[in-house]
C-alpha positions in Angstrom: 82.7 143.5 -212.6 80.6 145.7 -210.4 77.6 143.3 -210.7 79.7 140.4 -209.7 81.2 142.1 -206.8 77.7 143.1 -205.6 76.5 139.6 -206.0 79.5 138.3 -204.1 78.9 140.7 -201.3 75.3 139.8 -200.9 76.2 136.1 -200.7 78.8 136.7 -198.1 76.4 138.7 -196.0 73.7 136.2 -196.5 75.5 133.6 -194.4 77.8 134.3 -191.5 80.2 131.5 -191.8 83.8 131.7 -190.9 86.3 131.4 -193.8 88.2 128.2 -193.6 91.9 129.1 -192.9 94.1 126.1 -193.5 96.9 127.6 -191.2 94.3 127.9 -188.4 94.7 124.6 -186.3 91.4 124.9 -184.6 89.5 125.3 -187.9 91.4 122.4 -189.6 90.9 120.1 -186.5 87.1 120.8 -186.6 86.9 120.3 -190.3 88.8 117.0 -190.1 86.6 115.7 -187.3 83.3 116.7 -189.0 84.2 115.8 -192.5 87.7 114.9 -193.7 86.5 114.6 -197.4 84.9 118.2 -197.4 88.0 119.5 -195.9 90.2 118.3 -198.8 87.7 119.6 -201.3 87.8 123.0 -199.6 91.6 123.1 -200.0 91.2 122.3 -203.7 88.9 125.1 -204.1 91.1 127.5 -202.4 93.9 126.4 -204.6 91.9 127.2 -207.8 90.8 130.6 -206.5 94.5 131.5 -205.9 95.5 130.3 -209.4 92.8 132.7 -210.9 94.0 135.6 -209.0 97.7 134.9 -210.0 96.6 134.7 -213.7 94.8 138.1 -213.4 97.9 139.8 -211.7 100.2 138.1 -214.5 97.9 139.6 -217.3 97.8 143.1 -215.8 101.5 143.1 -215.4 102.0 142.3 -219.1 99.5 144.7 -220.5 99.7 147.5 -218.0 96.8 148.8 -215.8 94.3 150.8 -217.8 96.2 150.7 -221.1 93.9 148.4 -222.9 90.6 148.5 -220.8 88.6 146.9 -223.4 90.9 143.8 -223.6 91.2 143.8 -219.8 87.5 144.0 -219.2 86.9 141.2 -221.8 89.5 139.1 -220.1 88.0 139.6 -216.6 84.5 138.8 -217.9 85.8 135.7 -219.7 87.9 134.7 -216.6 84.9 135.3 -214.3 82.7 133.2 -216.6 85.2 130.5 -216.6 85.6 130.6 -212.8 81.9 130.6 -212.3 81.5 127.7 -214.5 84.1 125.7 -212.6 82.5 126.7 -209.4 79.0 125.4 -210.6 80.6 122.2 -211.7 82.5 121.9 -208.3 79.3 122.6 -206.3 77.5 120.0 -208.3 80.2 117.4 -207.6 80.2 118.2 -203.8 76.5 118.0 -203.7 76.5 114.5 -205.4 79.4 113.3 -203.0 77.4 114.6 -199.9 74.1 112.8 -201.3 76.0 109.6 -201.7 77.8 109.9 -198.3 74.3 110.6 -196.7 72.7 107.6 -198.4 75.6 105.4 -197.0 75.5 106.7 -193.5 71.8 107.0 -193.1 71.7 110.8 -193.3 74.1 111.3 -190.3 76.4 113.6 -192.2 73.9 116.3 -193.0 75.5 118.6 -190.5 79.1 118.0 -191.9 78.0 118.5 -195.7 76.1 121.7 -194.7 79.1 122.8 -192.9 81.4 122.0 -195.9 79.1 123.9 -198.2 79.1 126.9 -196.0 82.9 126.8 -195.7 83.1 126.5 -199.7 80.7 129.4 -200.3 82.5 131.5 -197.8 85.8 130.7 -199.2 84.5 131.6 -202.8 83.0 134.9 -201.7 86.1 136.1 -199.9 88.6 135.0 -202.6 88.2 138.2 -204.4 87.2 140.5 -201.7 90.0 139.8 -199.1 93.7 140.0 -198.9 94.8 136.4 -199.4 98.6 136.9 -198.8 98.4 134.4 -196.0 97.2 131.7 -198.4 100.0 132.5 -200.9 102.5 131.1 -198.4 101.2 127.7 -199.2 98.7 125.2 -197.7 99.8 122.7 -195.1 97.9 119.5 -195.7 97.1 117.1 -192.8 97.7 113.4 -193.5 95.1 110.7 -193.0 97.3 109.1 -190.4 97.3 112.1 -188.2 93.5 112.3 -188.4 93.3 108.6 -187.3 95.6 109.4 -184.4 93.4 112.3 -183.2 90.3 110.0 -183.3 92.2 107.3 -181.4 93.2 109.8 -178.8 89.6 110.8 -178.3 88.5 107.3 -178.0 91.4 106.5 -175.4 90.3 109.4 -173.1 86.7 108.2 -173.3 87.7 104.7 -172.2 89.9 106.1 -169.5 87.0 108.1 -168.0 84.8 105.0 -168.1 87.4 103.0 -166.3 87.8 105.5 -163.6 84.1 105.7 -163.1 84.0 101.8 -162.9 86.8 101.8 -160.4 85.1 104.4 -158.1 81.8 102.5 -158.1 83.6 99.3 -157.1 85.4 101.1 -154.4 82.1 102.4 -153.0 80.6 99.0 -153.1 83.5 97.4 -151.1 83.2 100.2 -148.4 79.4 99.4 -148.0 80.0 95.7 -147.8 82.8 96.2 -145.1 80.5 98.5 -143.0 77.7 95.9 -143.3 80.0 93.1 -142.2 81.3 95.2 -139.3 77.8 96.1 -137.9 76.6 92.6 -138.5 79.4 91.1 -136.4 78.8 93.7 -133.7 75.2 93.0 -133.6 76.0 89.3 -133.3 78.1 89.9 -130.2 75.5 92.2 -128.6 72.5 89.9 -128.9 71.6 86.3 -129.1 72.1 83.5 -126.6 75.8 82.9 -127.4 78.7 82.5 -125.0 79.7 86.3 -125.3 76.3 87.4 -123.9 76.7 84.9 -120.9 80.2 86.1 -120.2 79.6 89.8 -120.5 76.0 90.4 -119.6 75.5 93.7 -117.9 79.3 93.9 -117.3 79.9 94.9 -120.9 81.5 98.4 -120.6 83.8 100.3 -122.9 86.7 102.1 -121.4 88.7 103.7 -124.3 90.9 101.1 -126.0 90.3 98.4 -123.3 87.2 96.3 -123.3 86.1 95.4 -119.7 84.8 91.7 -119.9 84.0 91.6 -116.1 87.5 90.3 -115.1 89.4 93.6 -115.2 90.0 94.3 -118.9 91.2 92.6 -121.9 95.0 92.8 -122.7 97.5 91.1 -124.9 99.8 89.0 -122.9 103.2 88.0 -123.8 104.0 84.6 -125.3 105.1 83.1 -122.0 102.1 84.4 -120.0 99.5 84.1 -122.5 96.3 82.9 -120.9 93.2 81.5 -122.6 89.8 80.9 -121.3 89.0 77.2 -120.8 85.5 75.7 -120.2 84.6 75.4 -116.6 83.6 71.8 -117.1 87.3 70.8 -117.5 88.4 72.5 -114.2 86.2 73.0 -111.1 87.2 75.8 -108.7 87.9 75.3 -105.1 85.3 76.4 -102.4 87.4 79.4 -101.6 87.4 80.6 -105.3 83.5 80.3 -105.4 83.2 83.1 -102.8 84.1 86.0 -105.0 84.2 89.6 -103.9 84.7 93.1 -105.5 81.1 94.3 -104.7 79.4 91.3 -106.3 80.1 88.7 -103.7 79.3 85.0 -104.3 76.8 86.0 -107.1 79.6 87.3 -109.2 81.7 84.1 -108.6 78.8 82.0 -109.6 78.3 84.0 -112.7 82.1 83.7 -113.5 82.2 80.1 -113.1 79.2 79.3 -115.1 80.8 79.3 -118.5 84.4 80.3 -118.3 87.3 80.8 -115.9 90.9 81.8 -116.2 93.5 79.0 -115.8 94.7 78.4 -112.3 97.4 80.9 -111.3 100.9 79.8 -111.1 103.6 80.9 -108.5 106.0 83.5 -110.0 109.6 82.7 -109.9 112.2 85.5 -109.8 116.0 85.5 -110.7 118.6 86.5 -108.3 118.5 90.1 -109.3 114.8 90.4 -108.5 114.7 88.1 -105.4 113.3 91.0 -103.4 110.1 90.6 -105.3 109.5 86.9 -104.0 107.9 88.0 -100.7 105.4 89.9 -102.8 104.6 87.3 -105.2 101.0 87.0 -104.0 100.2 90.5 -105.0 99.1 90.4 -108.6 101.1 92.3 -111.2 99.3 95.4 -112.7 99.2 93.7 -116.2 97.4 90.6 -114.8 93.7 90.3 -115.4 91.4 90.5 -112.6 90.3 87.2 -111.0 87.0 86.9 -109.0 88.9 85.8 -106.0 91.2 88.8 -106.1 90.9 91.5 -103.3 91.8 95.1 -103.7 94.6 96.4 -101.5 95.0 100.2 -100.8 98.5 101.1 -99.7 97.7 104.0 -97.6 100.4 106.9 -97.6 99.6 109.3 -94.7 98.7 112.8 -95.8 98.4 111.9 -99.5 94.6 111.7 -99.9 94.2 108.4 -98.3 91.2 109.4 -95.9 89.5 111.0 -99.0 89.8 107.8 -101.0 88.6 105.6 -98.0 85.4 107.8 -97.8 84.9 107.5 -101.6 85.1 103.7 -101.2 82.9 103.4 -98.2 80.4 106.2 -98.3 80.1 106.7 -102.0 80.6 103.2 -103.6 79.3 101.4 -100.6 82.0 98.8 -100.6 83.2 96.7 -97.6 86.4 97.9 -96.1 89.1 96.3 -93.7 90.8 99.0 -91.7 91.1 100.1 -88.1 87.3 101.2 -87.9 86.0 97.6 -87.7 87.6 96.8 -84.3 85.9 99.6 -82.4 83.6 99.0 -79.6 85.4 95.8 -78.7 85.0 93.9 -82.0 88.7 93.1 -82.0 87.8 90.1 -79.8 85.0 88.7 -82.2 85.7 85.0 -82.8 84.4 85.1 -86.4 84.6 87.5 -89.2 81.6 90.0 -89.5 80.6 93.1 -91.5 79.6 96.1 -89.4 77.8 99.2 -90.4 79.6 102.3 -89.1 78.7 105.8 -90.1 77.2 105.0 -93.5 80.0 102.7 -94.3 80.6 99.0 -94.1 83.7 97.5 -92.2 85.1 93.9 -91.4 85.9 93.5 -87.8 89.6 93.3 -88.2 92.4 96.0 -87.9 94.7 95.9 -91.0 96.5 99.1 -89.9 98.8 97.5 -87.3 101.0 94.5 -87.5 99.2 92.6 -84.8 95.9 93.3 -86.4 97.2 92.0 -89.8 98.3 88.7 -88.1 94.8 88.4 -86.6 93.3 88.8 -90.0 95.6 86.3 -91.4 94.5 83.7 -88.9 90.9 84.3 -89.5 91.4 84.0 -93.3 90.3 87.4 -94.3 91.2 87.3 -98.0 90.0 83.7 -98.6 86.7 84.4 -96.8 85.6 86.8 -99.6 83.8 89.2 -97.0 85.8 92.3 -97.8 86.1 94.4 -101.0 89.3 96.2 -100.1 91.9 95.9 -97.5 93.5 99.2 -96.3 97.0 99.3 -94.7 100.3 101.2 -94.7 102.2 97.9 -94.0 102.7 96.6 -97.6 105.3 93.8 -96.9 103.3 92.5 -93.7 100.0 92.5 -95.6 101.4 90.1 -98.1 100.7 87.3 -95.7 97.0 88.0 -96.1 97.0 86.5 -99.7 97.9 83.3 -101.2 98.1 81.8 -104.7 94.4 81.4 -105.2 93.6 84.8 -103.4 95.8 87.4 -104.5 95.9 91.2 -103.8 95.7 93.9 -106.3 97.4 96.9 -105.0 97.0 100.7 -105.7 98.1 103.7 -103.9 97.7 107.6 -103.9 100.8 109.7 -104.1 101.6 113.3 -103.3 104.6 115.6 -103.7 106.9 114.6 -100.7 107.7 118.1 -99.8 104.1 119.1 -99.6 103.2 115.9 -97.7 106.0 116.5 -95.1 104.7 120.0 -94.5 101.1 118.7 -94.2 102.3 116.0 -91.7 104.0 118.6 -89.5 100.9 120.9 -89.3 98.6 117.8 -88.8 100.8 116.6 -85.8 100.9 120.1 -84.2 97.2 121.2 -84.7 95.2 118.0 -84.7 97.1 115.0 -83.1 99.0 117.2 -80.7 102.0 114.8 -80.3 104.5 117.4 -81.5 105.2 120.5 -79.4 104.0 123.7 -81.0 107.3 125.3 -80.1 109.1 123.1 -82.6 109.5 125.0 -85.8 109.3 123.5 -89.1 113.1 124.0 -89.5 113.6 122.1 -86.3 111.1 119.4 -87.5 113.1 119.0 -90.8 116.4 118.6 -88.9 115.2 115.3 -87.5 112.7 116.3 -84.6 109.8 114.0 -85.8 110.2 114.3 -89.5 109.8 111.1 -91.6 112.8 110.1 -93.7 111.8 109.0 -97.2 108.7 107.3 -95.8 107.5 105.8 -99.2 110.7 104.3 -100.2 111.3 102.7 -96.8 107.8 101.2 -96.4 107.9 100.0 -99.9 111.3 98.2 -99.7 110.9 97.4 -96.0 114.1 99.2 -95.2 113.0 100.9 -91.9 116.5 101.6 -90.4 119.9 102.6 -91.9 120.9 104.6 -94.8 119.1 104.2 -98.1 121.2 103.5 -101.1 120.8 103.6 -104.9 119.9 99.8 -104.9 116.9 100.5 -102.6 115.8 103.3 -105.0 115.9 101.0 -107.9 114.0 98.3 -106.0 111.2 100.7 -105.0 110.8 101.8 -108.6 110.6 98.2 -109.8 108.0 97.3 -107.2 106.1 100.4 -108.0 106.0 99.5 -111.7 105.2 95.8 -111.3 102.8 95.8 -108.4 100.9 99.1 -108.2 98.3 101.1 -110.0 99.3 104.8 -109.4 97.0 107.5 -108.2 97.9 111.2 -107.8 96.2 113.5 -105.3 96.6 116.4 -107.8 94.6 114.5 -110.3 91.8 112.9 -108.0 89.0 112.7 -110.6 91.1 110.7 -113.1 92.6 108.5 -110.3 89.1 107.5 -108.9 88.1 106.4 -112.4 91.3 104.3 -112.8 90.9 102.7 -109.5 87.3 101.7 -110.0 88.2 100.4 -113.5 91.3 98.5 -112.1 89.2 96.8 -109.4 86.0 96.4 -111.5 83.9 98.4 -109.1 80.5 99.6 -110.6 78.1 102.3 -109.8 74.7 101.2 -108.9 72.2 100.1 -111.7 69.5 102.4 -110.3 69.8 105.8 -112.0 68.9 107.8 -108.9 71.4 105.9 -106.7 74.0 106.2 -109.3 73.6 110.1 -109.5 73.9 110.1 -105.7 77.2 108.2 -105.9 78.7 110.5 -108.5 77.6 113.5 -106.6 79.2 112.0 -103.5 82.6 111.5 -105.3 82.5 115.0 -106.8 82.0 116.5 -103.3 84.8 114.6 -101.7 87.1 115.2 -104.5 86.5 119.0 -104.2 86.5 119.4 -100.5 88.4 116.3 -99.2 88.6 114.5 -95.9 90.9 115.0 -92.9 92.3 118.1 -94.5 94.2 120.6 -92.2 91.7 123.0 -90.8 93.9 126.1 -90.8 95.8 127.2 -94.0 99.6 127.0 -94.0 102.4 128.0 -96.3 104.8 125.6 -98.1 108.4 126.6 -97.8 109.8 128.1 -101.0 112.9 127.3 -102.9 116.0 128.9 -101.3 114.8 128.8 -97.7 116.4 126.7 -95.0 113.3 124.8 -94.3 112.9 123.9 -98.0 116.4 122.7 -98.2 116.2 120.5 -95.0 112.9 118.9 -96.2 114.3 118.2 -99.6 117.3 116.5 -98.1 115.1 114.4 -96.0 112.8 113.4 -98.8 115.3 113.0 -101.7 114.5 109.3 -102.4 110.8 110.1 -102.2 111.0 112.9 -104.5 112.8 110.7 -107.2 110.3 108.0 -106.6 107.3 110.6 -107.0 108.8 111.8 -110.3 109.1 108.2 -111.5 105.5 107.6 -110.4 104.3 110.4 -112.5 105.9 108.7 -115.6 104.1 105.5 -114.7 100.9 107.4 -114.3 101.2 108.5 -117.9 102.1 104.9 -119.1 99.1 103.5 -117.4 96.8 105.8 -119.2 96.7 103.6 -122.2 95.1 100.8 -120.3 93.3 102.3 -117.5 92.9 106.0 -118.2 89.6 107.9 -119.4 89.1 108.6 -123.1 89.7 112.4 -122.6 93.0 111.7 -121.0 94.1 109.4 -123.7 93.4 112.0 -126.3 95.2 114.5 -124.4 98.2 112.4 -124.0 98.4 111.8 -127.7 98.2 115.4 -128.4 101.0 116.0 -126.1 103.1 113.3 -127.6 102.5 114.9 -131.1 103.6 118.2 -129.9 106.7 116.5 -128.2 107.7 114.9 -131.5 
């Protein structure tokens, strides 16, 4: 017995292989996946070992421990010999089976047979040296169908992984193809000798979400007013149309009519509710595209940054203006229209800031002549006579807080013009001694006398919405950008000249023109002057608040990219 135990201990120490535990799911799973046949043979070996141990315990129980040592020793030797013989026969059978399986699979099962042999030997060595009480509870056999299910599950997982990899590859290929098609189409529009190149040329400029095509921007019209480009060969423009303006003169019009032109304009028809818009029908709507024969119209609101804007137009952008400057030095008697150079700016020899001067410009055909880039006037309704169906005006304006504008006008008349007595206080001025009563609302609706009503307010709002691009004195940089884009005014193509123009605009936007030389204070809320001025400008104040809303709405089409991003962030925070 001692020799047998010593030999078994040496065999167990010789190979450190974990004993197969039928109740251990991980061990059983590994054995089933490596060699299901070897696993079942291990289980048979374990069952035979347990039977031997039970026989020994039964014999000792019947004969008593130590009462008959000779008989017990003989029985143990005999039982050990019988057990060793059975193990030898079992090892021989397993080896033969493993050799057969290796021959059938081309030797691929060497690892599994070695593992099976190791498990078998470990099980034999530990059968007599360990407490096998956990085996006495019985062995749970695993059926062949469960093994097949495990193999099927592994196969399914491998197939799913392959399908995911294949789908990801296809998705990446589609993305590459989409980018390739996008950049190919973009390259086709940017080069070659196609119609797009002829139409856009150097005018191709991107302003945020709107594509400037040289006629004021690309928009999506409604179904009723949808306009399509038609070949110029089908319709020939009139002589007046050929004479374009907007800084490019006849050369721009010649380019415009070379390939494409917009369909001829149609007179707008208004219903009874909007009949007040009919006298203004030859002012283009804000949503209408720019035509080469259109002329910019600056509705000048006094003390609202108008002088600064006129200097930007004339001194910085070098555009031709029609205002009161052109009739100085006796040029109001000229029989023909001419462009004059006056103090680094260019002016047409007409005066559009007075009603008689406007009538003279109408008689001389100012808008149809195409000699001016912008017409400046504070008489909006009277200036409508300057335009016709084929030569329309595009109106824009600068606005300022009405209370601040009224105070600025008071000090301007006292300190600079001198037509207001200095002894008149601002309270006296606000009570009716020279103050303007709702100037913007009256000049926009042409209601110069009488009390204004709610209907007048609604008409002013509708005119502002339909006919005007809004500019704000408090946001001058953004306003200049929008006005240039709205009228298709460009910087010089020469880089040095362009930098000078940009610096000129920046200086004027910072310093301003015709500002009050002396500082002054704005009346604060709660004072008598503030209350009186508020009453005199109540309609203009409401119109100004509505104009700020329109300014934000027009950002989508005419604003800078930075302003569009800022507006989107504000909307997200508001939601």
